[in-house]
LUMDRENTOR-411681 format. One record per residue (C-alpha): residue number from 1; residue in three letters; chain; x negated, z, y. Coordinates in nm, 4 decimals, always signed. Layout:
BEGIN
SELO  pos  code  unit        c1        c3        c2
SELO  NUM   ala     A         X         Z         Y
...
end
This chain:
BEGIN
SELO  pos  code  unit        c1        c3        c2
SELO    1   met     A   +0.0000   +0.0000   +0.0000
SELO    2   gly     A   -0.3018   +0.0278   +0.2249
SELO    3   ile     A   -0.2064   +0.3750   +0.3480
SELO    4   lys     A   -0.5017   +0.5814   +0.4637
SELO    5   ile     A   -0.5247   +0.9130   +0.2799
SELO    6   asn     A   -0.8181   +1.1233   +0.3945
SELO    7   val     A   -1.0121   +1.2892   +0.1127
SELO    8   glu     A   -1.2183   +1.6036   +0.1633
SELO    9   arg     A   -1.3989   +1.6976   -0.1571
SELO   10   thr     A   -1.4742   +2.0571   -0.2444
SELO   11   ser     A   -1.8271   +2.1897   -0.2039
SELO   12   ala     A   -1.7610   +2.4681   -0.4548
SELO   13   pro     A   -1.6102   +2.3309   -0.7791
SELO   14   lys     A   -1.4364   +2.5868   -0.9981
SELO   15   glu     A   -1.5396   +2.6730   -1.3508
SELO   16   lys     A   -1.3003   +2.5050   -1.5911
SELO   17   pro     A   -1.1169   +2.7234   -1.8445
SELO   18   glu     A   -1.1484   +2.6946   -2.2198
SELO   19   ile     A   -0.8667   +2.5034   -2.3883
SELO   20   ser     A   -0.7572   +2.8217   -2.5673
SELO   21   gln     A   -0.7061   +2.9934   -2.2300
SELO   22   leu     A   -0.4828   +2.7322   -2.0693
SELO   23   gly     A   -0.1264   +2.8499   -2.1300
SELO   24   phe     A   +0.1103   +2.7167   -1.8638
SELO   25   gly     A   +0.0427   +2.7155   -1.4902
SELO   26   lys     A   -0.2415   +2.9676   -1.4936
SELO   27   phe     A   -0.5256   +2.7500   -1.3644
SELO   28   phe     A   -0.5409   +2.4964   -1.0820
SELO   29   thr     A   -0.7736   +2.2066   -1.0144
SELO   30   asp     A   -1.0252   +2.1730   -0.7324
SELO   31   his     A   -0.8057   +1.9736   -0.4934
SELO   32   met     A   -0.4514   +1.9463   -0.3555
SELO   33   phe     A   -0.2516   +1.6999   -0.1477
SELO   34   ile     A   -0.0833   +1.7961   +0.1806
SELO   35   met     A   +0.1358   +1.6035   +0.4237
SELO   36   asp     A   +0.3168   +1.7385   +0.7306
SELO   37   tyr     A   +0.6548   +1.6711   +0.8880
SELO   38   asp     A   +0.7628   +1.7225   +1.2481
SELO   39   ser     A   +1.1042   +1.6089   +1.3691
SELO   40   gly     A   +0.9547   +1.3953   +1.6442
SELO   41   glu     A   +0.6851   +1.2340   +1.4305
SELO   42   gly     A   +0.8207   +1.2168   +1.0757
SELO   43   trp     A   +0.5934   +1.2590   +0.7744
SELO   44   his     A   +0.2295   +1.2232   +0.8790
SELO   45   his     A   -0.1343   +1.3224   +0.8182
SELO   46   pro     A   -0.1526   +1.2678   +0.4386
SELO   47   arg     A   -0.4711   +1.4232   +0.3025
SELO   48   ile     A   -0.6449   +1.5480   -0.0110
SELO   49   val     A   -0.8319   +1.8720   +0.0493
SELO   50   pro     A   -0.9982   +2.1463   -0.1565
SELO   51   tyr     A   -0.7430   +2.3737   -0.3264
SELO   52   gln     A   -0.6876   +2.6586   -0.0816
SELO   53   gln     A   -0.4499   +2.9172   +0.0546
SELO   54   ile     A   -0.2117   +2.8083   +0.3276
SELO   55   leu     A   -0.1520   +2.9926   +0.6539
SELO   56   met     A   +0.2178   +3.0556   +0.7208
SELO   57   asp     A   +0.4074   +3.2180   +1.0055
SELO   58   pro     A   +0.6169   +3.5152   +0.8833
SELO   59   ala     A   +0.9202   +3.3535   +1.0454
SELO   60   ala     A   +0.8848   +3.0269   +0.8504
SELO   61   lys     A   +1.2319   +2.9278   +0.7333
SELO   62   val     A   +1.1317   +2.8945   +0.3699
SELO   63   phe     A   +1.0877   +3.2733   +0.3510
SELO   64   his     A   +1.4329   +3.3500   +0.4895
SELO   65   tyr     A   +1.6678   +3.0705   +0.3880
SELO   66   gly     A   +1.5007   +2.9237   +0.0791
SELO   67   gln     A   +1.4770   +2.5687   +0.2119
SELO   68   thr     A   +1.2405   +2.4333   -0.0528
SELO   69   val     A   +1.2392   +2.1880   -0.3433
SELO   70   phe     A   +0.9935   +2.1026   -0.6180
SELO   71   glu     A   +0.9312   +1.8721   -0.9111
SELO   72   gly     A   +0.7480   +1.8946   -1.2415
SELO   73   met     A   +0.5729   +1.6065   -1.4161
SELO   74   lys     A   +0.2654   +1.5440   -1.6279
SELO   75   ala     A   -0.0390   +1.3227   -1.6680
SELO   76   tyr     A   -0.2010   +1.2676   -2.0079
SELO   77   lys     A   -0.5438   +1.1561   -2.1205
SELO   78   thr     A   -0.5255   +0.9189   -2.4157
SELO   79   pro     A   -0.7709   +0.9266   -2.7068
SELO   80   asp     A   -0.9448   +0.6203   -2.5554
SELO   81   gly     A   -0.9754   +0.7843   -2.2126
SELO   82   arg     A   -0.6881   +0.6248   -2.0185
SELO   83   ile     A   -0.4762   +0.8411   -1.7858
SELO   84   leu     A   -0.1004   +0.7963   -1.8166
SELO   85   met     A   +0.2055   +0.9404   -1.6437
SELO   86   phe     A   +0.5525   +0.9523   -1.7966
SELO   87   arg     A   +0.8379   +0.8086   -1.5836
SELO   88   pro     A   +0.6957   +0.9485   -1.2563
SELO   89   tyr     A   +0.9256   +0.7446   -1.0326
SELO   90   lys     A   +1.2272   +0.9162   -1.1923
SELO   91   asn     A   +1.0829   +1.2479   -1.0785
SELO   92   leu     A   +1.0172   +1.1203   -0.7265
SELO   93   gln     A   +1.3708   +0.9830   -0.7038
SELO   94   arg     A   +1.5060   +1.3219   -0.8107
SELO   95   leu     A   +1.2772   +1.4927   -0.5587
SELO   96   asn     A   +1.4446   +1.2920   -0.2841
SELO   97   arg     A   +1.7912   +1.3751   -0.4195
SELO   98   ser     A   +1.6930   +1.7419   -0.4028
SELO   99   asn     A   +1.5617   +1.6859   -0.0506
SELO  100   thr     A   +1.8955   +1.5401   +0.0546
SELO  101   arg     A   +2.0884   +1.8353   -0.0908
SELO  102   leu     A   +1.8625   +2.0873   +0.0868
SELO  103   ser     A   +1.8672   +1.8940   +0.4185
SELO  104   ile     A   +1.4974   +1.8075   +0.3896
SELO  105   pro     A   +1.3749   +1.4679   +0.5177
SELO  106   ser     A   +1.3205   +1.2091   +0.2437
SELO  107   leu     A   +0.9703   +1.1124   +0.1357
SELO  108   asp     A   +0.8303   +0.7623   +0.0941
SELO  109   glu     A   +0.8119   +0.7424   -0.2859
SELO  110   gly     A   +0.5479   +0.4691   -0.2777
SELO  111   leu     A   +0.3227   +0.6759   -0.0535
SELO  112   val     A   +0.3703   +0.9829   -0.2724
SELO  113   met     A   +0.2829   +0.7838   -0.5851
SELO  114   glu     A   -0.0331   +0.6501   -0.4250
SELO  115   ala     A   -0.1305   +0.9997   -0.3110
SELO  116   leu     A   -0.0620   +1.1376   -0.6566
SELO  117   lys     A   -0.2763   +0.8758   -0.8273
SELO  118   gln     A   -0.5613   +0.9368   -0.5841
SELO  119   leu     A   -0.5388   +1.3130   -0.6361
SELO  120   ile     A   -0.5432   +1.2740   -1.0149
SELO  121   lys     A   -0.8475   +1.0483   -0.9936
SELO  122   val     A   -1.0302   +1.3007   -0.7734
SELO  123   asp     A   -0.9644   +1.5741   -1.0333
SELO  124   glu     A   -0.9773   +1.3503   -1.3398
SELO  125   asp     A   -1.2285   +1.5702   -1.5206
SELO  126   trp     A   -0.9717   +1.8525   -1.5230
SELO  127   ile     A   -0.7339   +1.6637   -1.7537
SELO  128   pro     A   -0.7529   +1.8087   -2.1061
SELO  129   ser     A   -0.7369   +1.5600   -2.3930
SELO  130   glu     A   -0.6569   +1.7844   -2.6904
SELO  131   leu     A   -0.3243   +1.7395   -2.8680
SELO  132   gly     A   -0.0486   +1.9364   -2.6950
SELO  133   thr     A   -0.2341   +1.9573   -2.3634
SELO  134   ser     A   -0.1768   +1.7735   -2.0358
SELO  135   leu     A   -0.2197   +1.7933   -1.6607
SELO  136   tyr     A   +0.0918   +1.9470   -1.5085
SELO  137   ile     A   +0.1836   +1.8074   -1.1659
SELO  138   arg     A   +0.3783   +2.0196   -0.9185
SELO  139   pro     A   +0.4948   +1.8418   -0.5994
SELO  140   phe     A   +0.6921   +2.0638   -0.3602
SELO  141   val     A   +0.8260   +2.0873   -0.0053
SELO  142   ile     A   +0.8559   +2.4023   +0.2060
SELO  143   ala     A   +1.0217   +2.4544   +0.5452
SELO  144   thr     A   +0.7631   +2.5845   +0.7922
SELO  145   gln     A   +0.9383   +2.6012   +1.1291
SELO  146   ala     A   +0.8970   +2.9547   +1.2681
SELO  147   thr     A   +1.2459   +3.0429   +1.3856
SELO  148   leu     A   +1.5241   +3.2557   +1.2393
SELO  149   gly     A   +1.8137   +3.0314   +1.3359
SELO  150   val     A   +2.0180   +2.9251   +1.0340
SELO  151   ser     A   +1.9737   +2.5479   +1.0502
SELO  152   pro     A   +1.7542   +2.2874   +0.8791
SELO  153   ser     A   +1.3881   +2.3235   +0.9645
SELO  154   glu     A   +1.2223   +2.0762   +1.1995
SELO  155   lys     A   +0.8824   +2.1218   +1.0322
SELO  156   tyr     A   +0.7752   +2.0953   +0.6643
SELO  157   his     A   +0.4740   +2.0810   +0.4368
SELO  158   phe     A   +0.4776   +1.8530   +0.1324
SELO  159   met     A   +0.2120   +1.9460   -0.1219
SELO  160   ile     A   +0.0995   +1.8505   -0.4696
SELO  161   ile     A   -0.1018   +2.0862   -0.6896
SELO  162   leu     A   -0.2329   +2.0193   -1.0408
SELO  163   ser     A   -0.2719   +2.2499   -1.3391
SELO  164   pro     A   -0.4268   +2.1806   -1.6810
SELO  165   val     A   -0.1837   +2.3203   -1.9381
SELO  166   gly     A   -0.1460   +2.3871   -2.3065
SELO  167   ser     A   +0.1852   +2.4504   -2.4811
SELO  168   tyr     A   +0.4636   +2.5855   -2.2570
SELO  169   tyr     A   +0.5867   +2.8265   -2.5210
SELO  170   glu     A   +0.3635   +3.0531   -2.7245
SELO  171   glu     A   +0.5875   +2.9593   -3.0180
SELO  172   gly     A   +0.4884   +2.5950   -2.9666
SELO  173   ile     A   +0.7225   +2.3457   -3.1363
SELO  174   asn     A   +0.8536   +2.6223   -3.3609
SELO  175   pro     A   +1.2161   +2.7285   -3.2990
SELO  176   val     A   +1.2981   +2.9907   -3.0347
SELO  177   ser     A   +1.5783   +3.2447   -3.0305
SELO  178   ile     A   +1.8407   +3.2156   -2.7562
SELO  179   tyr     A   +2.0786   +3.4710   -2.6082
SELO  180   val     A   +2.4106   +3.3255   -2.4908
SELO  181   glu     A   +2.4648   +3.4686   -2.1420
SELO  182   ser     A   +2.8202   +3.5816   -2.0604
SELO  183   glu     A   +2.7681   +3.7978   -1.7485
SELO  184   tyr     A   +2.5337   +3.6092   -1.5150
SELO  185   val     A   +2.5634   +3.2439   -1.4108
SELO  186   arg     A   +2.2930   +2.9976   -1.3049
SELO  187   ala     A   +2.4857   +2.7690   -1.0691
SELO  188   val     A   +2.8282   +2.6257   -0.9916
SELO  189   thr     A   +2.9540   +2.2755   -0.9193
SELO  190   gly     A   +2.9250   +2.2077   -0.5473
SELO  191   gly     A   +2.6255   +2.4373   -0.5178
SELO  192   val     A   +2.2607   +2.3432   -0.5676
SELO  193   gly     A   +2.2445   +2.3543   -0.9472
SELO  194   asn     A   +2.1640   +1.9830   -0.9684
SELO  195   ala     A   +1.8717   +2.0181   -0.7245
SELO  196   lys     A   +1.5300   +2.1547   -0.8151
SELO  197   thr     A   +1.5142   +2.4392   -0.5678
SELO  198   gly     A   +1.3617   +2.7809   -0.6102
SELO  199   gly     A   +1.6853   +2.9762   -0.5711
SELO  200   asn     A   +1.8249   +2.8350   -0.8958
SELO  201   tyr     A   +1.5335   +2.9833   -1.0863
SELO  202   ala     A   +1.5375   +3.3153   -0.9002
SELO  203   ala     A   +1.9067   +3.3455   -0.9911
SELO  204   gly     A   +1.8172   +3.3163   -1.3591
SELO  205   leu     A   +1.5417   +3.5770   -1.3726
SELO  206   lys     A   +1.7630   +3.8810   -1.4282
SELO  207   ala     A   +1.9363   +3.7284   -1.7284
SELO  208   gln     A   +1.6018   +3.6058   -1.8621
SELO  209   gln     A   +1.4526   +3.9539   -1.8226
SELO  210   glu     A   +1.7392   +4.1167   -2.0097
SELO  211   ala     A   +1.7254   +3.8539   -2.2857
SELO  212   thr     A   +1.3513   +3.9159   -2.3249
SELO  213   glu     A   +1.4141   +4.2898   -2.3583
SELO  214   lys     A   +1.6560   +4.2091   -2.6413
SELO  215   gly     A   +1.3908   +3.9998   -2.8168
SELO  216   tyr     A   +1.5075   +3.6523   -2.7136
SELO  217   ser     A   +1.3004   +3.3705   -2.5649
SELO  218   gln     A   +1.5647   +3.2248   -2.3345
SELO  219   val     A   +1.9298   +3.2320   -2.2342
SELO  220   leu     A   +2.2022   +2.9738   -2.2900
SELO  221   trp     A   +2.3942   +2.9387   -1.9645
SELO  222   leu     A   +2.7710   +2.9031   -1.9516
SELO  223   asp     A   +2.9595   +2.7571   -1.6553
SELO  224   gly     A   +3.0145   +2.9739   -1.3503
SELO  225   val     A   +3.3945   +2.9371   -1.3321
SELO  226   his     A   +3.5391   +2.9700   -1.6826
SELO  227   arg     A   +3.2310   +3.1303   -1.8442
SELO  228   lys     A   +3.2911   +2.9242   -2.1565
SELO  229   tyr     A   +3.1422   +2.5757   -2.1124
SELO  230   ile     A   +2.7759   +2.5249   -2.2047
SELO  231   glu     A   +2.5460   +2.4030   -1.9287
SELO  232   glu     A   +2.1726   +2.4573   -1.9825
SELO  233   val     A   +1.9304   +2.6618   -2.1907
SELO  234   gly     A   +1.6868   +2.8533   -1.9724
SELO  235   ser     A   +1.5489   +2.5926   -1.7324
SELO  236   met     A   +1.6113   +2.3059   -1.9764
SELO  237   asn     A   +1.8899   +2.0696   -2.0707
SELO  238   val     A   +2.0334   +2.1285   -2.4167
SELO  239   phe     A   +2.1371   +1.9098   -2.7133
SELO  240   phe     A   +2.3338   +1.9846   -3.0301
SELO  241   lys     A   +2.3479   +1.7781   -3.3490
SELO  242   ile     A   +2.7006   +1.8164   -3.4849
SELO  243   gly     A   +2.7556   +1.6088   -3.7962
SELO  244   asn     A   +2.6351   +1.2541   -3.7333
SELO  245   lys     A   +2.6627   +1.2859   -3.3549
SELO  246   val     A   +2.4384   +1.4386   -3.0899
SELO  247   val     A   +2.6221   +1.6147   -2.8071
SELO  248   thr     A   +2.4864   +1.7253   -2.4686
SELO  249   pro     A   +2.6723   +1.8754   -2.1709
SELO  250   ala     A   +2.7808   +1.6079   -1.9238
SELO  251   leu     A   +2.6312   +1.6127   -1.5747
SELO  252   asn     A   +2.8854   +1.7904   -1.3590
SELO  253   gly     A   +2.7108   +1.8740   -1.0333
SELO  254   ser     A   +2.5697   +2.2071   -1.1501
SELO  255   ile     A   +2.3495   +2.0730   -1.4326
SELO  256   leu     A   +2.0048   +1.9375   -1.3493
SELO  257   glu     A   +1.9649   +1.5681   -1.4256
SELO  258   gly     A   +1.6564   +1.6043   -1.6437
SELO  259   val     A   +1.4124   +1.3173   -1.6877
SELO  260   thr     A   +1.3447   +1.4321   -2.0442
SELO  261   arg     A   +1.7214   +1.4616   -2.0987
SELO  262   asp     A   +1.7689   +1.0985   -1.9985
SELO  263   ser     A   +1.4722   +0.9953   -2.2119
SELO  264   val     A   +1.6104   +1.1715   -2.5214
SELO  265   ile     A   +1.9515   +1.0094   -2.4768
SELO  266   arg     A   +1.7958   +0.6641   -2.4469
SELO  267   val     A   +1.5660   +0.7183   -2.7459
SELO  268   leu     A   +1.8510   +0.8381   -2.9682
SELO  269   arg     A   +2.0688   +0.5425   -2.8734
SELO  270   his     A   +1.7707   +0.3126   -2.9333
SELO  271   trp     A   +1.7676   +0.4575   -3.2861
SELO  272   asn     A   +2.1439   +0.3885   -3.3180
SELO  273   ile     A   +2.2266   +0.7576   -3.3182
SELO  274   glu     A   +2.5544   +0.8328   -3.1422
SELO  275   val     A   +2.5134   +1.0495   -2.8321
SELO  276   glu     A   +2.8066   +1.1948   -2.6418
SELO  277   glu     A   +2.7800   +1.3508   -2.2960
SELO  278   lys     A   +3.0791   +1.5833   -2.2745
SELO  279   thr     A   +3.2116   +1.9225   -2.1771
SELO  280   ile     A   +3.1488   +2.1501   -2.4735
SELO  281   ser     A   +3.2647   +2.5109   -2.4976
SELO  282   ile     A   +3.0852   +2.7940   -2.6704
SELO  283   asp     A   +3.3940   +2.8357   -2.8903
SELO  284   glu     A   +3.3663   +2.4724   -2.9994
SELO  285   leu     A   +2.9998   +2.5249   -3.0794
SELO  286   val     A   +3.0674   +2.8397   -3.2815
SELO  287   ala     A   +3.3452   +2.6573   -3.4700
SELO  288   ala     A   +3.1014   +2.3784   -3.5566
SELO  289   tyr     A   +2.8581   +2.6411   -3.6825
SELO  290   arg     A   +3.1269   +2.8077   -3.8947
SELO  291   ser     A   +3.2265   +2.4736   -4.0463
SELO  292   gly     A   +2.8643   +2.3880   -4.1273
SELO  293   thr     A   +2.8527   +2.0816   -3.9024
SELO  294   leu     A   +2.6202   +2.2314   -3.6361
SELO  295   glu     A   +2.2893   +2.1203   -3.7823
SELO  296   glu     A   +2.0396   +2.1415   -3.4956
SELO  297   ala     A   +2.0018   +2.2488   -3.1338
SELO  298   phe     A   +1.7133   +2.1971   -2.8950
SELO  299   gly     A   +1.6251   +2.2186   -2.5278
SELO  300   thr     A   +1.4529   +1.9394   -2.3355
SELO  301   gly     A   +1.2315   +1.9515   -2.0288
SELO  302   thr     A   +0.9035   +1.8335   -1.8801
SELO  303   ala     A   +0.7104   +2.1498   -1.9595
SELO  304   ala     A   +0.8124   +2.1977   -2.3236
SELO  305   val     A   +0.9327   +1.8388   -2.3956
SELO  306   ile     A   +1.1401   +1.9564   -2.6957
SELO  307   ser     A   +1.2107   +2.3233   -2.7696
SELO  308   pro     A   +1.4008   +2.3713   -3.0987
SELO  309   ile     A   +1.6559   +2.6529   -3.1144
SELO  310   gly     A   +1.6416   +2.8607   -3.4319
SELO  311   glu     A   +1.9023   +3.1224   -3.3464
SELO  312   leu     A   +2.1871   +3.1761   -3.1005
SELO  313   asn     A   +2.3222   +3.5225   -3.0238
SELO  314   trp     A   +2.6817   +3.5048   -2.9063
SELO  315   gln     A   +2.8439   +3.8414   -2.8388
SELO  316   gly     A   +2.6252   +4.0083   -3.0991
SELO  317   asp     A   +2.6900   +3.7435   -3.3633
SELO  318   lys     A   +2.3637   +3.5785   -3.4704
SELO  319   leu     A   +2.3943   +3.2102   -3.5558
SELO  320   ser     A   +2.0912   +3.0842   -3.7491
SELO  321   leu     A   +2.0348   +2.7095   -3.7220
SELO  322   asn     A   +1.8666   +2.5016   -3.9917
SELO  323   gly     A   +1.7433   +2.8173   -4.1612
SELO  324   gly     A   +1.5528   +2.9099   -3.8436
SELO  325   arg     A   +1.3270   +2.6062   -3.8873
SELO  326   thr     A   +1.2645   +2.3061   -3.6637
SELO  327   gly     A   +1.5147   +2.0363   -3.7519
SELO  328   pro     A   +1.4120   +1.6855   -3.8556
SELO  329   leu     A   +1.5735   +1.5209   -3.5506
SELO  330   ala     A   +1.4006   +1.7535   -3.3023
SELO  331   ser     A   +1.0683   +1.6872   -3.4761
SELO  332   lys     A   +1.1216   +1.3108   -3.4737
SELO  333   val     A   +1.2131   +1.3027   -3.1027
SELO  334   tyr     A   +0.9203   +1.5309   -3.0133
SELO  335   asp     A   +0.6712   +1.3198   -3.2060
SELO  336   phe     A   +0.8006   +0.9992   -3.0503
SELO  337   leu     A   +0.8069   +1.1215   -2.6893
SELO  338   thr     A   +0.4693   +1.2946   -2.7031
SELO  339   gly     A   +0.3244   +0.9883   -2.8766
SELO  340   val     A   +0.4503   +0.7620   -2.5971
SELO  341   gln     A   +0.3193   +1.0048   -2.3363
SELO  342   arg     A   -0.0262   +1.0119   -2.4945
SELO  343   gly     A   -0.0387   +0.6371   -2.5537
SELO  344   thr     A   -0.0496   +0.6620   -2.9338
SELO  345   val     A   +0.3054   +0.5311   -2.9882
SELO  346   glu     A   +0.4338   +0.1997   -2.8520
SELO  347   asp     A   +0.6463   +0.2389   -2.5390
SELO  348   pro     A   +0.9522   +0.0130   -2.5828
SELO  349   phe     A   +1.1082   +0.1220   -2.2529
SELO  350   gly     A   +0.8317   +0.0582   -2.0004
SELO  351   trp     A   +0.8174   +0.4272   -1.9089
SELO  352   ile     A   +0.4418   +0.4712   -1.8840
SELO  353   glu     A   +0.2647   +0.4462   -1.5478
SELO  354   lys     A   -0.1128   +0.4004   -1.5612
SELO  355   val     A   -0.3312   +0.5893   -1.3139
end
């Protein structure tokens, strides 16, 4: 695009962690991208700088009114040394949808992609290549105008930080146990549930904390009005294999439109497996379990890709799925998607973007 992005390289490179230490989001690379917004100038001054703390006024609107959005995506190093990203433009399109919902000015997706590629190249030696590892990419926007009036900010920072990561869950691709939440809700239609904004995740922490204390990895969210219709599992979309059909909650304005969700739907249909996006109640799910037709359940998201569900706890009743083991469909989808992401499986959809 010919856009000038200033690059300031660090004079003090960090020591890179061992692969066994990675976990998720614990370590950050040597550099970051920053761009500023002022109402009179628009987005300007794109630059790559050494990873550093940022100086913020205590009155910055992000601290008081939560005007912020973020995205999550990954870059992978293939066995032959190429660097690939998985459907990054889908993430940037969703970032702008989130911006619109939070009254944040839209970003030029082409500029952001160029900046992202340059940043990845600057920190290329941070990308792990072992199976199950990747470079997690976190773009985000924060409102920085220092005033306490309740109105959209006139100043913003857009930033991208990078983190080498291992498996999102300590359990890995093994099934996790899920507590069906009946007291707290994550979001409601008409709210900001379909935007990636920090408040959605803060709202889920209490339920997550209580589920953890009960020995569960995540919560299954029900809708905020009737408290009966399934929406998401933790911070992921959710799928159920019931008989010969795969069912996932339909997008309704409170469910995040996951990139991995869309990818799973397209892959399953490519394999001639019927997928239905519908409203599904917890009672319907329990009935399918009782009848023996609920065969598998799994969450989908950028961080974990596929997270099989081995047990659901609904009002004290423990529903064990597939004998508590990873189901064959979840395994097949996981192997296919991670193979495409790492360049070891042919990409029939044109999803891969080379860096």
